[in-house]
N, C-alpha and C positions, 0 to 999 in steps of 0.2 A: 040291698047292695048299693054302694055308692057309684058315682060316675066313673072313677078310675077302675074299679073292679069290673064294671060292665064293659069298659073299653078293652081291658085285658081279655075278657071272655070273647069279645067280638074278634079281636086279632088272633086268638087261639083257634076259634072255630072257622074263621075266614081269613087266614093269613094273606097278607099282601105280598106280591112278588114271589110267591112260593112255586117252586118247580116249573118255571117258565119253559115251555117246550122249545127244542132246537136252539138253546141258548149257547152261543159260541163265545165264551168268556175270554178276556185277555188276562185276567187275574182270578185266582180262586184259592181257597184254603178251607180245610176241614178241621174243626176243633171239637174235642170231646171233653166231657166232664166225667172223669172216671169214678167220681163219688156216687153219681146217680145214674149214669148211662146215657145222659143227653148227648146228642151229636148234631152239630150244625155245619153245613158247608155254605160259604158265601161265594158267589160268582159275580164278577164285575166286568163290564165293558168300559174301559177307560180310553178316551180319545182326547187328544190335545189337553192332557193333564186333568181332565174332568170326568166324572162318572156320567156316562151316557145311559147306562142301564144296569140293573142289579137283579139278581135272583138268589134265592136261598132254598136249601132243602135240608132235610134231616128229621130226626125224631126227638121228642123231649116232652117235658111237662108243659103245662099251660104257660108258665112264666118264661120258659125258654123260647117257645114258639112265638109268643106274643112280643117278647123283647126283640127278637130278630125281625119280626114283621114291622114293628114300629121303627126300628133302626133303618130298615131298607127304605121306608117312606121318606126318611129325613135326609138321605144322602144324594139324591138325584141332583146333578149339576154341580156338586161340590168338587173342589180341587183335591188332589192327593194331600196337600199340606193341611187343608181343612179336615180331611178324614183322619189324618194322623193326630190332630189336636182334639178329637172327641175324647172326653174323659169318662171314666166309670161313673162319676158323680152325675154327669149330664144325662147318661142313660138311665140311671136310677131315678133321677128327677122326672124324666120323660114318662117312665112307667107310672110314677105317682103314688106308690104305696110303700109302706115300711115293711121290710122283710128281714129275716135273719141273715147272718153272713153266709150260711150255706145256700140259701135261696138267692142271694145276690149273685152267686156264681152262675145260677141258671139264667138270670136276666142278662148277665154280661157275656154269655157264651157267643152270641152273635157278634158283639164288638171284638172279642178275642179272635174270631175267625176273620173278621174284616181286617184287623191289623195284621194278621198272618198273611192275608192275600196281598197286602201292600209291601211285604218284605222282599 
């Protein structure tokens, strides 16, 4: 296995910011991938236009959970405008492996939930 694959497995087996207890979010959104059944809910605490804390929950394949975990690590302290400017390409590059378009949806589900929470 290469380094990117090992990183995905680590985030899948030990997701960061997963189901933090007593998380009183200011923004949240649940997104589903009807094609495969993956589901992710992103919860944010935003104060003074910045992410103070983040948590996510849900069920999904290794790419879905790892993608959401990696995303949550990257958004602490970012402004709402910075969050809105995160692109699909930047998330796919962060994960670091080539996948089929169907699997891209798995990786991007956390970003879709994040953008929904900001609406």
